[in-house]
N, C-alpha and C positions, 0 to 999 in steps of 0.2 A: 168066272165072277167068282169072288173072292168075302164069307161073310167069317165075322168074328165073336164069336159069344164070350162074353164072359158069364164061368159059373160057381160061385164060390173061389175056389184059389187054382181054377183049372182056364184055362179058354184051348176053346174050343173053334175050330177053324175049318170050313168048310170047299173046298174048291168046286164048285161047277160049271165043268165045259160038257156042250154038245159032243164030241168025240168020247168022251172018258165017264160021263155020268156023273156022278159024286165020290167025291176022295174027302173023309174025315181026317183031321189030325188030329190028338190031344197034347196039351203043351201042360206044363206042372208050373212052369212062370213064364218071366214075359224077357225073360236071357233066355230060357229056353225057342221060344217063339222067333225072338229076334235071329237066335243062330238060321234056324228053316228057311226063312224070311231073305236070309242073305245068300243062301246057298242057292234057293231057288230064284232069287232076283240079281244073282251071281252078275255084273260090268260083264263078263265076259259071255254069257247065255242073255242079255236080255234083249230083248228083236225089238226095240223101240228109243225112242229119244235119252237124253241125259236125265232130261227134264221129267220128263214119265215116268220112270224110275228113282227117281228124287221126291216126287210128286207119293208115286207106292211104300217107298220106305220112308214116308213121315206117316202117314195117314196111320202106319202099324204102329208107331214110335207113341200116337195119343190111346195105342190102344188101353 
């Protein structure tokens, strides 16, 4: 599960999983966050359909 909290100029992204617990990433800009998202959900590494990946990417673009 991923959550994004906008806190002033900061974007705080929390990645929560059953295996690893909670991992927190703090970004100072949307382009910085989108760079991380593009790396994390790259087409080569994503284990789902193109539609699922595009849905995730669109959700991040709307933040």
